[in-house]
DSSP file (Angstrom, degrees, kcal/mol; ACC not computed):
  #  RESIDUE AA STRUCTURE BP1 BP2  ACC     N-H-->O    O-->H-N    N-H-->O    O-->H-N    TCO  KAPPA ALPHA  PHI   PSI    X-CA   Y-CA   Z-CA
    1    1 A X              0   0    0      0, 0.0     2,-0.3     0, 0.0     0, 0.0   0.000 360.0 360.0 360.0 132.9   15.9   10.4   -3.2
    2    2 A X        +     0   0    0     42,-0.1    41,-1.4    15,-0.1     2,-0.3  -0.694 360.0 169.7 -84.7 140.6   14.2    9.2   -6.4
    3    3 A X  E     -A   42   0A   0     -2,-0.3     2,-0.5    39,-0.2    39,-0.2  -0.900  20.8-175.2-154.4 125.1   10.5    8.6   -6.1
    4    4 A X  E     -A   41   0A   0     37,-2.7    37,-1.1    -2,-0.3     3,-0.1  -0.980  35.4-119.5-111.7 133.4    7.7    7.9   -8.6
    5    5 A X  E     -     0   0A   0     -2,-0.5    36,-0.2     1,-0.2    34,-0.1  -0.171  54.6 -58.1 -66.3 165.8    4.2    7.7   -7.1
    6    6 A X  E     -     0   0A   0     45,-0.1     2,-0.3    34,-0.1    34,-0.2  -0.107  59.9-158.6 -48.1 134.4    2.2    4.5   -7.5
    7    7 A X  E     -A   39   0A   0     32,-3.3    32,-2.3    -3,-0.1     3,-0.1  -0.832  23.2-138.1-114.3 154.1    1.7    3.5  -11.1
    8    8 A X  S    S+     0   0    0     -2,-0.3     2,-0.3    30,-0.2    -1,-0.1   0.693  90.5   8.1 -82.2 -19.8   -0.9    1.2  -12.6
    9    9 A X  S    S-     0   0    0     30,-0.1     2,-0.2    -3,-0.0    30,-0.2  -0.936  99.6 -70.6-150.3 171.1    1.7   -0.4  -14.8
   10   10 A X        -     0   0    0     -2,-0.3     4,-0.1    -3,-0.1     2,-0.1  -0.496  54.7-129.1 -66.6 127.5    5.4   -0.4  -15.4
   11   11 A X        -     0   0    0     -2,-0.2    -1,-0.1     2,-0.2    -4,-0.0  -0.391  14.7-119.0 -74.7 159.3    6.4    3.0  -16.9
   12   12 A X  S    S+     0   0    0      1,-0.1     2,-0.5    -2,-0.1    -1,-0.1   0.837 103.4  52.4 -62.7 -33.7    8.5    3.1  -20.0
   13   13 A X        -     0   0    0      3,-0.0     2,-0.5     2,-0.0    -2,-0.2  -0.925  66.1-173.8-109.1 123.0   11.2    4.9  -18.0
   14   14 A X        -     0   0    0     -2,-0.5     3,-0.1    -4,-0.1     4,-0.1  -0.977  34.6-111.7-116.1 125.7   12.5    3.6  -14.8
   15   15 A X    >   -     0   0    0     -2,-0.5     3,-2.1     1,-0.1    27,-0.1  -0.233  42.2 -98.4 -54.3 134.7   14.9    5.9  -12.9
   16   16 A X  T 3  S+     0   0    0      1,-0.3    -1,-0.1     3,-0.0     3,-0.1  -0.274 106.5  10.8 -55.1 130.1   18.5    4.4  -12.8
   17   17 A X  T 3  S+     0   0    0      1,-0.2    27,-0.5    -3,-0.1    -1,-0.3   0.441  96.2 138.4  84.0  -2.8   19.2    2.6   -9.6
   18   18 A X  E <   -B   43   0A   0     -3,-2.1     2,-0.3    25,-0.1    -1,-0.2  -0.294  45.9-135.0 -77.1 163.5   15.6    2.7   -8.4
   19   19 A X  E     -B   42   0A   0     23,-3.3    23,-1.7    -3,-0.1     2,-0.5  -0.868  13.3-130.0-114.6 152.0   13.8   -0.2   -6.8
   20   20 A X  E     -B   41   0A   0     -2,-0.3    69,-2.6    21,-0.2     2,-0.5  -0.883  17.3-167.0-105.6 132.6   10.3   -1.4   -7.6
   21   21 A X  E     -B   40   0A   0     19,-2.9    19,-2.7    -2,-0.5     2,-0.5  -0.980  12.7-144.9-117.2 120.3    7.7   -1.9   -4.8
   22   22 A X  E     -Bc  39  91A   0     68,-2.3    70,-2.8    -2,-0.5     2,-0.5  -0.761  13.9-163.9 -88.5 128.5    4.5   -3.9   -5.7
   23   23 A X  E     -Bc  38  92A   0     15,-3.2    15,-3.1    -2,-0.5     2,-0.3  -0.961   8.6-177.3-116.6 122.0    1.4   -2.6   -3.9
   24   24 A X  E     -Bc  37  93A   0     68,-2.8    70,-2.5    -2,-0.5     2,-0.4  -0.820  10.2-151.0-118.0 159.6   -1.7   -4.8   -3.7
   25   25 A X  E     - c   0  94A   0     11,-1.6    70,-0.2    -2,-0.3    68,-0.0  -0.977  17.5-118.4-133.3 140.4   -5.1   -4.2   -2.3
   26   26 A X     >  -     0   0    0     68,-2.1     4,-2.6    -2,-0.4     5,-0.2  -0.142  42.9 -91.9 -67.7 173.9   -7.7   -6.5   -0.8
   27   27 A X  H  > S+     0   0    0      1,-0.2     4,-2.3     2,-0.2     5,-0.2   0.863 124.8  51.9 -57.9 -42.0  -11.1   -6.8   -2.3
   28   28 A X  H  > S+     0   0    0      2,-0.2     4,-1.5     1,-0.2    -1,-0.2   0.911 113.3  43.6 -63.3 -44.1  -12.7   -4.1   -0.1
   29   29 A X  H  > S+     0   0    0      2,-0.2     4,-2.8     1,-0.2     6,-0.3   0.852 110.6  57.1 -72.0 -34.7  -10.0   -1.5   -1.0
   30   30 A X  H  X S+     0   0    0     -4,-2.6     4,-2.8     1,-0.2     5,-0.3   0.911 106.1  49.0 -61.2 -41.6  -10.2   -2.5   -4.6
   31   31 A X  H  < S+     0   0    0     -4,-2.3    -1,-0.2     1,-0.2    -2,-0.2   0.885 114.1  47.3 -64.5 -35.9  -13.9   -1.8   -4.7
   32   32 A X  H  < S+     0   0    0     -4,-1.5    -2,-0.2    -5,-0.2    -1,-0.2   0.909 125.8  26.0 -69.8 -44.0  -13.2    1.6   -3.1
   33   33 A X  H  < S-     0   0    0     -4,-2.8    -2,-0.2     2,-0.2    -3,-0.2   0.678  92.6-130.7 -96.9 -19.9  -10.3    2.7   -5.3
   34   34 A X  S  < S+     0   0    0     -4,-2.8     2,-0.4    -5,-0.3    -4,-0.1   0.643  75.2 110.2  76.0  14.4  -11.0    0.8   -8.5
   35   35 A X        -     0   0    0     -6,-0.3    -1,-0.2    -5,-0.3    -2,-0.2  -0.981  45.4-175.9-126.9 130.1   -7.4   -0.4   -8.4
   36   36 A X  S    S+     0   0    0     -2,-0.4   -11,-1.6     1,-0.3     2,-0.3   0.742  74.3   4.9 -92.6 -29.7   -6.1   -4.0   -7.7
   37   37 A X  E     - B   0  24A   0    -13,-0.2    -1,-0.3   -29,-0.1     2,-0.3  -0.997  56.7-169.6-158.5 147.3   -2.4   -3.3   -7.8
   38   38 A X  E     - B   0  23A   0    -15,-3.1   -15,-3.2    -2,-0.3     2,-0.4  -0.907  14.5-142.3-131.3 162.0    0.1   -0.4   -8.1
   39   39 A X  E     -AB   7  22A   0    -32,-2.3   -32,-3.3    -2,-0.3     2,-0.4  -0.997  16.5-168.3-123.0 133.5    3.9   -0.3   -8.7
   40   40 A X  E     - B   0  21A   0    -19,-2.7   -19,-2.9    -2,-0.4     2,-0.4  -0.951   6.1-154.7-122.7 143.5    6.0    2.3   -7.0
   41   41 A X  E     +AB   4  20A   0    -37,-1.1   -37,-2.7    -2,-0.4     2,-0.3  -0.943  25.6 148.7-116.1 136.3    9.6    3.2   -7.7
   42   42 A X  E     -AB   3  19A   0    -23,-1.7   -23,-3.3    -2,-0.4   -39,-0.2  -0.920  49.7 -72.9-152.7 175.8   12.0    4.8   -5.1
   43   43 A X  E >   - B   0  18A   0    -41,-1.4     3,-1.5    -2,-0.3   -25,-0.1  -0.414  62.5 -89.7 -72.6 152.3   15.6    4.9   -4.2
   44   44 A X  T 3  S+     0   0    0    -27,-0.5    43,-0.2     1,-0.2    -1,-0.1  -0.351 113.6  26.8 -61.5 143.9   17.1    1.8   -2.5
   45   45 A X  T 3  S+     0   0    0     41,-1.7    -1,-0.2     1,-0.2    42,-0.1   0.590  79.5 157.9  80.7  10.5   16.7    2.0    1.2
   46   46 A X    <   -     0   0    0     -3,-1.5    40,-3.0    40,-0.3    -1,-0.2  -0.418  48.3-107.0 -64.7 141.0   13.7    4.2    1.3
   47   47 A X  B >>  -F   85   0B   0     38,-0.2     4,-1.2     1,-0.1     3,-1.0  -0.441  19.4-122.3 -74.5 147.7   11.8    3.8    4.5
   48   48 A X  H 3> S+     0   0    0     36,-3.3     4,-2.5     1,-0.3     3,-0.4   0.892 110.4  58.9 -49.6 -47.5    8.5    2.0    4.5
   49   49 A X  H 3> S+     0   0    0     33,-1.8     4,-2.6     1,-0.2    -1,-0.3   0.815  98.8  59.6 -58.0 -31.7    6.6    4.9    5.9
   50   50 A X  H <> S+     0   0    0     -3,-1.0     4,-1.7    32,-0.2    -1,-0.2   0.939 110.5  40.2 -60.5 -50.0    7.7    7.1    3.0
   51   51 A X  H  X S+     0   0    0     -4,-1.2     4,-2.1    -3,-0.4    -2,-0.2   0.883 112.9  55.5 -67.4 -39.9    6.0    4.7    0.5
   52   52 A X  H  X S+     0   0    0     -4,-2.5     4,-2.4     1,-0.2     5,-0.2   0.939 107.2  49.6 -59.9 -47.3    3.0    4.2    2.7
   53   53 A X  H  X S+     0   0    0     -4,-2.6     4,-2.0     1,-0.2    -1,-0.2   0.899 109.3  52.5 -60.7 -38.6    2.4    7.9    2.9
   54   54 A X  H  X S+     0   0    0     -4,-1.7     4,-2.3     2,-0.2    -1,-0.2   0.885 107.4  51.6 -65.5 -37.0    2.6    8.2   -0.9
   55   55 A X  H  X S+     0   0    0     -4,-2.1     4,-1.9     2,-0.2    -2,-0.2   0.949 111.9  46.6 -59.8 -49.7    0.0    5.4   -1.3
   56   56 A X  H  < S+     0   0    0     -4,-2.4     7,-0.3     1,-0.2    -2,-0.2   0.814 112.3  51.1 -68.5 -27.6   -2.4    7.2    1.0
   57   57 A X  H >< S+     0   0    0     -4,-2.0     3,-0.6    -5,-0.2    -1,-0.2   0.899 112.1  46.1 -69.0 -42.5   -1.7   10.5   -0.8
   58   58 A X  H 3< S+     0   0    0     -4,-2.3     2,-0.2     1,-0.3    -2,-0.2   0.761 123.7  34.8 -72.1 -25.9   -2.4    8.9   -4.2
   59   59 A X  T >X  +     0   0    0     -4,-1.9     3,-2.1    -5,-0.2     4,-0.5  -0.604  67.6 167.4-125.7  68.4   -5.6    7.2   -2.8
   60   60 A X  H <> S+     0   0    0     -3,-0.6     4,-1.2     1,-0.3     5,-0.1   0.692  70.8  72.4 -63.1 -16.1   -7.0    9.7   -0.3
   61   61 A X  H 3> S+     0   0    0      1,-0.2     4,-2.0     2,-0.2    -1,-0.3   0.792  88.5  63.9 -65.1 -28.4  -10.3    7.7   -0.2
   62   62 A X  H <> S+     0   0    0     -3,-2.1     4,-3.0     1,-0.2    -1,-0.2   0.972 106.5  37.2 -64.0 -56.7   -8.5    5.0    1.8
   63   63 A X  H  < S+     0   0    0     -4,-0.5    -1,-0.2    -7,-0.3    -2,-0.2   0.777 115.1  57.7 -72.2 -21.0   -7.7    7.0    4.9
   64   64 A X  H  < S+     0   0    0     -4,-1.2    -1,-0.2     1,-0.1     3,-0.2   0.916 117.9  31.9 -68.3 -41.3  -11.1    8.8    4.7
   65   65 A X  H  < S+     0   0    0     -4,-2.0     2,-0.5     1,-0.2    -2,-0.2   0.840 128.9  36.5 -83.6 -36.3  -13.0    5.5    4.7
   66   66 A X  S  < S-     0   0    0     -4,-3.0    -1,-0.2    -5,-0.2     5,-0.2  -0.862  78.3-160.3-124.9  96.8  -10.6    3.5    7.0
   67   67 A X    >>  -     0   0    0     -2,-0.5     3,-2.2    -3,-0.2     4,-0.9  -0.152  44.2 -64.1 -69.3 166.6   -9.0    5.5    9.8
   68   68 A X  T 34 S+     0   0    0      1,-0.3    -1,-0.2     2,-0.2     4,-0.1  -0.203 125.8  34.7 -50.5 140.1   -5.8    4.4   11.6
   69   69 A X  T 34 S+     0   0    0      2,-0.4    -1,-0.3    -3,-0.1    -2,-0.1   0.197 112.0  63.2  96.5 -16.5   -6.3    1.2   13.5
   70   70 A X  T <4 S+     0   0    0     -3,-2.2    27,-0.6    -4,-0.1     2,-0.4   0.733  83.6  81.4-106.0 -35.7   -8.8   -0.2   10.9
   71   71 A X  E  <  -D   96   0A   0     -4,-0.9    -2,-0.4    -5,-0.2     2,-0.3  -0.593  69.3-149.6 -77.8 126.3   -6.4   -0.4    7.9
   72   72 A X  E     -D   95   0A   0     23,-4.0    23,-2.7    -2,-0.4     2,-0.4  -0.763  13.0-168.3 -93.9 144.3   -4.2   -3.5    7.9
   73   73 A X  E     -D   94   0A   0     -2,-0.3     7,-0.4    21,-0.2     2,-0.4  -0.997   5.9-175.1-135.7 130.0   -0.8   -3.3    6.3
   74   74 A X  E     -D   93   0A   0     19,-2.3    19,-2.5    -2,-0.4     2,-0.5  -0.950  11.1-160.4-123.9 144.8    1.6   -6.1    5.4
   75   75 A X  E >  S-DE  92  78A   0      3,-2.8     3,-1.6    -2,-0.4    17,-0.2  -0.978  85.2 -20.1-122.4 114.3    5.1   -6.0    4.0
   76   76 A X  T 3  S-     0   0    0     15,-3.1    16,-0.1    -2,-0.5     3,-0.1   0.848 129.5 -51.6  54.2  37.1    6.2   -9.2    2.4
   77   77 A X  T 3  S+     0   0    0     14,-0.3    -1,-0.3     1,-0.3     2,-0.2   0.446 123.7  84.1  82.4   3.0    3.5  -11.1    4.4
   78   78 A X  B <  S-E   75   0A   0     -3,-1.6    -3,-2.8     0, 0.0     2,-0.6  -0.724  89.1 -82.5-128.1 178.1    4.5   -9.7    7.8
   79   79 A X        -     0   0    0     -2,-0.2    -5,-0.2    -5,-0.2     2,-0.1  -0.737  48.0-143.1 -85.5 121.9    3.9   -6.7    9.9
   80   80 A X        -     0   0    0     -2,-0.6     2,-0.3    -7,-0.4    -7,-0.1  -0.427   3.8-133.8 -82.8 156.0    6.3   -3.8    9.0
   81   81 A X    >   -     0   0    0     -2,-0.1     3,-1.8     1,-0.1   -33,-0.2  -0.805  26.7-119.1 -97.6 150.4    7.9   -1.3   11.2
   82   82 A X  T 3  S+     0   0    0     -2,-0.3   -33,-1.8     1,-0.3   -32,-0.2   0.803 114.5  49.4 -62.2 -27.0    7.7    2.4   10.0
   83   83 A X  T 3  S+     0   0    0    -35,-0.2    -1,-0.3   -36,-0.1     2,-0.1   0.317  78.7 129.7 -96.7  10.4   11.5    2.6    9.8
   84   84 A X    <   -     0   0    0     -3,-1.8   -36,-3.3   -37,-0.1     2,-0.5  -0.423  58.2-130.3 -60.4 133.2   11.9   -0.7    7.8
   85   85 A X  B     -F   47   0B   0    -38,-0.2   -38,-0.2    -2,-0.1   -39,-0.1  -0.780  22.5-128.1 -91.3 129.4   14.1    0.1    4.7
   86   86 A X        -     0   0    0    -40,-3.0   -41,-1.7    -2,-0.5     2,-0.3  -0.400  20.3-161.2 -81.0 150.8   12.6   -1.2    1.5
   87   87 A X    >   -     0   0    0    -43,-0.2     3,-2.1   -42,-0.1   -68,-0.0  -0.871  37.7 -75.7-126.8 161.8   14.4   -3.4   -1.1
   88   88 A X  T 3  S+     0   0    0     -2,-0.3   -67,-0.2     1,-0.3   -69,-0.1  -0.309 117.6  19.6 -57.5 132.3   13.7   -4.1   -4.7
   89   89 A X  T 3  S+     0   0    0    -69,-2.6    -1,-0.3     1,-0.3   -68,-0.2   0.354  84.3 149.9  89.8  -3.6   10.8   -6.5   -5.2
   90   90 A X    <   -     0   0    0     -3,-2.1   -68,-2.3   -70,-0.3     2,-0.5  -0.191  36.6-140.9 -58.0 156.4    9.2   -5.9   -1.7
   91   91 A X  E     -c   22   0A   0    -70,-0.2   -15,-3.1   -68,-0.0     2,-0.5  -0.983  12.3-165.2-126.8 124.0    5.4   -6.3   -1.6
   92   92 A X  E     -cD  23  75A   0    -70,-2.8   -68,-2.8    -2,-0.5     2,-0.5  -0.917   7.8-168.8-105.6 132.5    3.1   -4.1    0.3
   93   93 A X  E     -cD  24  74A   0    -19,-2.5   -19,-2.3    -2,-0.5     2,-0.5  -0.985   6.6-159.0-126.0 125.8   -0.5   -5.3    0.8
   94   94 A X  E     +cD  25  73A   0    -70,-2.5   -68,-2.1    -2,-0.5     2,-0.3  -0.875  25.6 161.3-101.8 133.4   -3.3   -3.1    2.2
   95   95 A X  E     - D   0  72A   0    -23,-2.7   -23,-4.0    -2,-0.5     2,-0.7  -0.972  43.2-124.0-147.9 160.5   -6.2   -4.9    3.7
   96   96 A X  E     - D   0  71A   0     -2,-0.3   -25,-0.1   -25,-0.2   -68,-0.1  -0.928  39.1-131.3-104.0 105.1   -9.2   -4.6    6.0
   97   97 A X        -     0   0    0     -2,-0.7     2,-0.1   -27,-0.6   -25,-0.0  -0.165  29.3 -97.8 -55.4 146.6   -8.9   -7.3    8.7
   98   98 A X        -     0   0    0      1,-0.1    -1,-0.1     7,-0.1     3,-0.1  -0.436  43.2-119.6 -62.6 136.4  -12.0   -9.4    9.3
   99   99 A X        -     0   0    0      4,-0.2     3,-0.1     1,-0.1     6,-0.1  -0.345  37.1 -84.2 -72.9 160.6  -14.0   -8.2   12.3
  100  100 A X    >   -     0   0    0      1,-0.2     3,-2.1     4,-0.1    -1,-0.1  -0.237  67.8 -72.3 -56.4 154.5  -14.6  -10.3   15.4
  101  101 A X  T 3  S+     0   0    0      1,-0.3    -1,-0.2    -3,-0.1     3,-0.1  -0.255 122.0  18.3 -53.4 134.2  -17.6  -12.6   15.0
  102  102 A X  T 3  S+     0   0    0      1,-0.3     2,-0.3     8,-0.2    -1,-0.3   0.351 102.1 104.8  84.5  -4.0  -20.9  -10.7   15.2
  103  103 A X  S <  S-     0   0    0     -3,-2.1    -1,-0.3     7,-0.1     2,-0.2  -0.746  70.4-115.1-106.1 156.7  -19.4   -7.3   14.5
  104  104 A X        -     0   0    0     -2,-0.3     6,-0.2    -3,-0.1    -4,-0.1  -0.631  27.4-109.3 -90.4 151.2  -19.7   -5.5   11.1
  105  105 A X    >   -     0   0    0      4,-3.6     3,-2.0    -2,-0.2    -1,-0.1  -0.276  36.0-105.6 -61.0 156.7  -16.8   -4.7    8.8
  106  106 A X  T 3  S+     0   0    0      1,-0.3    -1,-0.1     2,-0.1    -2,-0.0   0.722 123.2  60.2 -58.6 -22.9  -15.9   -1.0    8.5
  107  107 A X  T 3  S-     0   0    0      2,-0.2    -1,-0.3   -41,-0.0     3,-0.1   0.278 123.7-104.9 -89.5  12.1  -17.6   -1.0    5.1
  108  108 A X  S <  S+     0   0    0     -3,-2.0     2,-0.3     1,-0.3    -2,-0.1   0.435  82.0 119.9  86.2   1.6  -20.9   -2.0    6.8
  109  109 A X              0   0    0      1,-0.1    -4,-3.6    -5,-0.0    -1,-0.3  -0.738 360.0 360.0-100.8 149.9  -21.0   -5.7    5.8
  110  110 A X              0   0    0     -2,-0.3    -8,-0.2    -6,-0.2    -7,-0.1   0.438 360.0 360.0 -81.9 360.0  -21.0   -8.6    8.2
């Protein structure tokens, strides 16, 4: 399986036959990582969880600050299954869902 970790821009070399996955981050995660968007390249049919794990490996501050159950993840605007197979042009978006009224965000803001 071909895999390039998340990149900040399109690399000069793209592995033959690879697919591009665009990864975006909400404002809270952008402040934490200093990154608004990444691009990841992998083999066609790579499982969603494979790319998700690579994102969290490249940005270890995300799972440290936002444990499982706090971090929201969308694939093409919907909720992904861990075994969903990715296709060229898919979009992964990481976000911190708004807390219920009266509760604080995980980053300490109301």
